[in-house]
Residue, then its C-alpha position, 0 to 999 in steps of 0.5 A: m148719344a149715337s146708340i138707340d135703346l130699341q128695347a124701351r117701350i118708346p125707342n129713344n136716344v134721349d135718355l127718356a128713362n131718366n125723365r119719368r114725367l116726360q116718359r109717362a106723358l109720351e106713353k100716354w100719347q102712344p096708344a092714341y098714335l097707334d089707334w091713329w096708325n091702325q085707322m089711317g095708315p096703309e089700308g089692308f096691309q097692317a098684318s103684312d110682313v114688309y122689308l123695312r129699315t129701322a134706325i138703330s143708331t144716329e152715327r153716319g153709315g150703318w145707321a139702319n137695320f133691314d128686316y121684315v116687320k109688320m107696320p104696327d110693330y115698327r119701332w117708332g121712336i125719338f132719335l136726335a143727331d149727336a150734339e155738336e160741341d160748342r155749337v153757336i147760333p148760325a144766323g140772325d141777331h144773335a149769330g155766334t152766341p151759344v145755342w139754346h137748350e131751352v125755349p126762350g119765353e119770347h120765342r115760345n109761341a113762334l117755335r111752337r107754331i113752327i114745330v106744329t106746322q112741320a109736325d102736321t105734314e107727317p101724318a097728313s102724307v100717311e093719310q093721303q097715301r093710305y089706299l095706294g097699296a091696293t094698286c101698287p105697280s110692283l112689290y118693290d114700289m109697295r115696299n118703298l111706299f110703306q117705308v116712306n109711311v113709317e118714317e113719316g110716322r117716326h118724324l111725327w114722333a120726333m116733333v111730338y117729343l119736342l112738344h111734350a118736352y119743352f112746351g108743357r100743357d100747350g105742347r101736349d094739347e098740340a100733340e093730341d090735335l095732330l092726331a085729330r086733324r085729317a088730310g082733306d077733311a072738310d071740318k078739321p083739315r091739315i094745316l097746309d093745303a098741299f097736304n089736303q090734296p088727294c093722292t089716289d094714283w101712283l104718278t101722284f105719289f111719285c110727284f109728291t115724294m119728288f116735289t113735296d118731300r123735297d120741300g120737306k128737305y129744305q124746311l128741315g134744312a132751315l130748321a137744322e140751323s135753328a138756335f134751339d138746339p133740340l130742334s136742330r138735332t131732331c131735324r138733322f137726323m130726320l134729313t138722314e131718313e128723308a133722303h130715301h123719300l126723295f130717291v123714291g120720287e126721283t127714280s120712280l118718275e124716271r122709270v115712268m118716263r122711260r117706259g112712256a118713251q119706250l111705249m111711244k116708240q113701239d106704237p105706230n102713231g107714237d102714242a104711249r097711251a095706245q100701248g097702255g103707258i103714261d105719255l110724256p105730255t101727261i107726265q108733264k102736267w103732273l110735274n106742273y101741278w105738283f111742282s107749283y103746289s109744292i113751292d107754295l109751301f115756302g110761303s109768301e115771297i115777302s114775309s115779316n114772319a120769315a124776317n122775324y124767324f131769321a132775326s131771332g135765329l129760329k130758322g136759317r138759310w139752307h146750309e147757313a153755317k157752312d155756305y154763308k160767310e155773313h149771317k146777319a143779312l142786315d142792310q142787304v136786299y133781294n131783287l124780286d119781280v112783282i106786279e106793278d101797273g099790270q107789268l112785271k117790275t123788279q123791286e128791292v126787298p130787304l133780304r130778311n123779308a125775302m128769306n122764304e124766297v131765298l129758300r125756294q130758289d135753292y129748292i128750285k135749283d135742286a129740282h132742276r138738277v133732277l130735271e136734267r137727269w130725267n131729260k138725259a134719260l129721255e135722250e138715252e131712250d132716243v125720243p125728242y120730247r123733253l120735260s120742263l119745270p114751270d116758272s115759279r109764278f105759274f099756278r100759285r095760290q099764295g104769295v105775290y103772284a097768287p092774284y094774277f095769271f101766268d103761263p108756265e114760262g112765267n109770262l103774265i097773261s089774261e084770265e081768259t087766256y089762262n082758262a082757255k089753256i089750263g087744260d094743256w098745262l094741268p091735269t084734266d078730269a080725263d087725264r086723271e081718269y086715264v091714269a086711274s085706269l092704269m092703277q091695277p096691282v102687280n103683286e108677283p115678285g119681280k113683276m112690274a106694271n106695264w106703265i113703269c120700268p123696273p128699277k136698276r137695282g133692289i133695296n139693300r143689295q137685294p135683287v129686284e125679284f126679292e119678295y119685299v112685301r109678304a101678304d098676310 
């Protein structure tokens, strides 16, 4: 199963050629996908040669090939991780019993909803980022943007395959709707709010790949534990590709932070902006915004849907099969801070109902590990400023904290205090205008915009000075 038929019209490792009905349905969807890509993919660079990786296998190590590709010619396809022999359901009421290879009727609607919601995020991010190539800080960064874009397109293909293969007419209709919605559109927006937010500058893109794609990592990880084996195998291979997206966010933000620190030291008043950089307090505001927006994607802290998904085996916890010894989560509780009588009080919640919060906390721990590396970088740059991540109660629009107001430390405050201080915590119009003013393209190989440091190394052992994108 590991080998991929790259010569097929739709590259795949699911033996598509022997399922003519499914093959015809997907080949009918393919031109609509390409039309969407040409309309909504990276603006102005469709004819450029880009140094991209393409999946050629699903085996560990050596699974990707690097070469120049024009993005509309990219080999999007359907790649599932190899099946695990005798795999059993990792979690829920049926833990330990054989996994499903078809969709049980009683779970059909819930599974379709899960798949469609995940699938909708993939084209949404491409749409959000479609104009960024025109203001790239370097060819290295432009190439990384386009790699993220084509792989999000590939992830859409992975989910559309599941819809076509297992959900009949309903699945085909959902696949068409995935190409009809648009990020930020007033009439047909994307399903999740974070994927309707503008992404018009590279600081936002780096925060998006750091925080929002990290949510994708944990959502895919939960789905990789699914009792529905085709979904599990699909998500396991998507996680392999997703790692690069997180790398882009983590390392690129560190480069912006280091450069801000360097320019701060160069200026007699310690003002990085005066030297054409992005100052650390401004970076902190972007972190506050995108971290908070992204943790909303996990859903409400107390959720009957989360309980049902876990009980039925549709989703598990992060590394459910590997990290947990008890997989039913019955008669267990989760201690959650809630608001009662205007104060924070701890409430015991049935563990199954708190599965969104369990996953969110794993995400938060992961994000804090990255934060430690960033602050180590600032220490190396010999500046006293340290960055932080806000408390999970800050700036929430969903869940038990959404109706209330908190400062970044998680303290409950009045609406008046919140409104008076919000400009210190989140980007203002003036902050966005300043960052936008720095977004001038640098298209010479090896050169970098003034506001970002060069990377420590290039892609696939190429030098930083490599011509990662050749203009058409």
